[in-house]
N, C-alpha and C positions, 0 to 999 in steps of 0.2 A: 389259215392265212386268208386275208381279205379277198384275194383274187381267186380263191377256190371256185371253180365253176359249178359246184354242187351245193344243194341246200345246206344252210348252216344249222348247227344244233346247240352251240354254246354262245353265251353272251359276248365273249371276247372275239368271236368270229363275226359278230354282227355290227355293221357300221351304222351309227346314228340309230334312229327308230326308238330312242328312249321314250318319247312321249307315247307312241303307239303301244309299246310294250307295257308301260304303266297303265294305259287305258284298258288293255285286255285283262291285266291282273286285277285291277280294281273292280271291273265288271264281274269277273268270276267271284271275287271275294265278297261282293255284295249279294251274291246269289242270283244274278241274272241268268235267265234260262236259254236265251237265244242271242248269240253274238254273230254278226256278219263281218267278215274281213274282206274288203273289196279293193279292186284296183286292176289296171290293165296288166297284161303279162309282163313278167320279168322285173317286177318292182320289189320282189322279195317277200311275198305273202307266206309262202311255205316256210322260209327261213324264220320269219317272225313267229309263226305259229309253233314251229319246233322249239324255239328258245323259250317261248311262254310256257309250253307244256312241261319242259324240263325244269323250269324255275318255280312253277306253282307247286304247292305242297300236296295237291290232290292227285289220286290215280287218274289216268287218262288212257283213252284208246283213240287211234287215228286211222282213218280210212282214206286212201287215195282213190276217190270214186272214178276218176278218169282211168286209172290203171285197172281197176276192177272191171269197168266197162270194156276196156281193150282185151282183157283176159277172157271174159265170159260172153262178150258181145251183148250183154244185158246187165242190168243191176237188179236182178231178182232178189227177193228177201233172203234166199239161200246164199247168193253171192255176197250180199252185204253182211249177213250174219257170219259167213265164213271169214270175211275180211276182218270183222270185229274180233272174233276169237283168235284169228291168226296173230293179231297184234298183242295178244296176251301170252301166246306160247313163247317159251324161252325166258319169260320174266317170272322166275321161280316163286319169289315171295308173293307177288301179286296173284299168281295162279293158285298157290296154296290157300290164300285167303278167300279166293272166289269159288273154290271147288264146291263147297256146300250149296252155294247159291246157284251155280250153273247146273249142277246135277238134277235140279228139280224142273228144268226147262224141257218141254217137249222137243224131241228131235236133236238133243245134245247129249253126248256121252263123253264122260271125262275118265281118262285112264292115265295115271301118272301125270306127266307133263304134256300129254296129248289131249286135244279136244276134237271130237268128231261131230260134224253137223250133218244131219240127214236132210236131203231135199224134201222128204215127205214128213209132214207133221210139224216141221220147225216153225216156231212162233217168234218173230222178231220183237213183238210187243212184250212177250214174256221175258226175253233177254233184257230188254230195257228195264222192265220192272225189277229183275234180279239185280241189275247194276244200280238201280235206284235204292234198293234195299241195302246193298253194300255201301252205297254212298252215305246212308244215314249213319253208318259206323265211322266212315272215314272223313265225313264233313261234306263231301261232294265227289262226283265222278264227272269228268269232262269227256265228251264224245265229239271228236273233230272230224268233219267231212271236208277233205280238201277237194277243190273243184266240184262243189256240191251241185252245180247245175246239171251234172250228168245223172243225178237222181231222177230226172224227168223221164229217163228210159226204164222206169220200173215196171212197165207193163201193167199187170193187174195189181201190183203193189202200189198203193198211194202213199208215198213217203211224206207228202205234205200233211196228210191226215195223221200219220204216225207221229210226226214231229209235233203237230198240234195237240194230240193226246198227251204226249210227254210233257210239253210245256204247261199244259193245264193241270196235270195230275202227278207228275213225278218231280217233286220239289228238290230232290237231291241230284238232279242231272243238269248240266249245262251243255248245250250244243254250240259248237263253234263251226260256222260254215264259211269256207273261203270260195271266192268266185272271180275268175278272170273275165268270164263272159257275163258281165253284170246284168245286162238286159235279159239274158236267158235265165239267169238265176231268179230274178224278180218275176219273170213270167211263170216260173215253176212254183214259187212261193205264194204268189197271188195275194199279197197282203191287202190289196184294195178291192178285191172281188167279194161281194157279199155272199156269194154262193160257195166260196172256197173255205177249206178247213182253217187256214191261218188268218182269215180276215180279222183285222183289228188287233192282232196279237202284237205285243210290244217286242221290238228287236233293237239291239244296240249295234249301230253301224259304225265301223272304223274303216276309213278310206285311206289307203296309202297313196301318196303323191310321189312324183319323180323328184330327185334331188335338185336343189337350186344349182346354178352354175358354180357358185362359190363352194357349195358342199361337194359337188362332183369333183372339182379340182382337188379339194382336200382328201377325198376318198382315194383318188388316183395317186396323189403325192404320198399318202401314208402307205398305200399298198406297195408302191415301188420302193419306198424306204425299207419296208418290212422285208422285201425280197433282195435288197441290196443292189438295186439296179438304178443308176442315175438317169433321170429324164428331165429335160429342160421345161421351164414354164410355158414356153411357146407351144411345145408339143402337147402339153396337158390341156391348154386352152383349145387347141385344134381338135383334140379328141372329144372334149366336152361339147364343142360346137357341132360335131358330127353325130355324137351319140346321145346328146340332149338329156342327161341326167337320169337315164334308165339304168338302175344298178346292174341288171343282168348283163347288158352289153358292155358297160364300163368294166365290170369284173372280167368278162371274157377277153376284152382288149388287153387288160393288164396281164391276165394269165398267159395269153399268147406271146406278148412281148417278153415276159420274164422267163418263160419255159422254152421258147424257141429262138430267143435272141434275135428278134426281128425289129426293124425300125417302124416308125409310125405308119407310113403308107402301106407297108406289107401287112401290118397287124390289122389295119382297117379293112384291107382286102380279105383277110381271113375271117373277120367278123361278118362281112357281107356274104362270104361263102357259107358260113354256118347258118346265117339268116335264111339263105335260099333253101338250105336243107330243112330248116324249121318250117318254112312255108310249105315245102313238099309234104312233110309229115302231118302238119296241122290242117291243111286245107285241101288235101287230095280228095277226101270224101265230099267236101262241099263243092269242089269243082266238078265232081262226077255227077252231082245232082243237076247242075246247070252251068254251061260254059259262060253264061253271062256274069257270074260272080267274078270270074277272072278279069273280064273286060271292065266291070264297074270299078274294081280295085285299081286297075291301071288308069282309068279316067281320073279318079280322085287323086291318085299319086302324081299325075301329070298336071294337076292344078285346076281341074274342072270341079268347082265347088258347089255350084247351084244345081238343084234337082233337075231342071230342064236341060242344062248343059250336059250333065252326066248322061241323062237319057238319050239326048241327041247323039252323043258319042257312041253309046251302045248300039243304037239303031243304025248308025253309019257302019259299024263294024260287023254286026250280026243280023241286021234286019229288024223289022217291026216288032215291038213288044208293047202291049197295052199298058196304060198308066198304073192300073192296080197291081198287075204282076211285077212291073218294075219296082214300084214302091215296096212291095213285099220283099223282094230280093235285097234292096238297099237297106230296109229296116232290119233284116236278118244279119247283115254285116255290122250294123250299128249295135245290135244286141249281142253279137259275138265279140265285140270290142275291137274289131279291125278297122272300123270307121267310126268317127266321132261327129256328132251333130252339134254345131255351134251356132251362134247368132248370125254368123256370116255364111253359113252353109255347111258343107261336109269337108272333113279332112282326115288324114291318116295320123293317129296320135303317136305312132312309133316311127321316128325318122329313119331308122335302119330298115324297117319293113317298107317304108315309103319308097326308098331307093330300090328295093327288090321288086316291089309291085310295078315300078316304072318299066321294068324289063320283061314283064309277063307277056 
């Protein structure tokens, strides 16, 4: 259903995004080796990636790097290697075809439909080389890293170097990297740093945008029709005005209304309640580093858009901070996607989170 709050996997569950889906498919079919799927949170990047992987004729593996980081508190080569092979387990045909390739890799043992990865001696590069060799037979192998900016926590493992090696030498692999924290992803990849492994490498960028007001209303109307729940045009317009074309919030609003039998105001209140929980989950670590992050977000949400005005607000609330430290904190929020820098200053790009940040 359109209002499902979970990532989609089938084309019929995905609303719009035809152009972006075609672009991913064509890039893979042309043999492009590095594709970036970009956009702020809750625009549907994971859903689009899932549908593309399911419709493309090539074998694929997908790693949720944020989940891996949460589970292991790092993204060591063992953690990523384990995540890659875990995506193969349970896919009998694919695993049977890959057995001979995997069994030659240091640190990997294959037994039946089980794959064991040893922290000692495991070579992620050898695993990629094996997948590339398999890709020569199948036409291509797609390796997707969802929320790839978390690869920067690799410690001694330089994932930018590993990806650069694969892009240069493993012609049967295509990497698809998604990133909600676009600035942090590009900081990690360092395409413009002459000293970095990926300097000058070609990458195909696909940026997801929020729905237009008209498309947002159509999404809500179709979702409510699918659920058999009548909702008037005035309420649809009010919902779009408050949620501003961000598919994740629109879907949650529709899901709450159709499953809990709530009216417009109560459903919006529940969306805001969920958004507060999201802020607690996503930003607790950031807030623990510095209480100023919380105050900066509140200042921008309250309408302070100029650098000087935001700094003055933070100084008034928490005391003096020098210009360079303040700029670094503000820039981190921009790179993380919570704040957006525009020609007129700074703003919160997500209207739901903006309302939550006002109450911080």
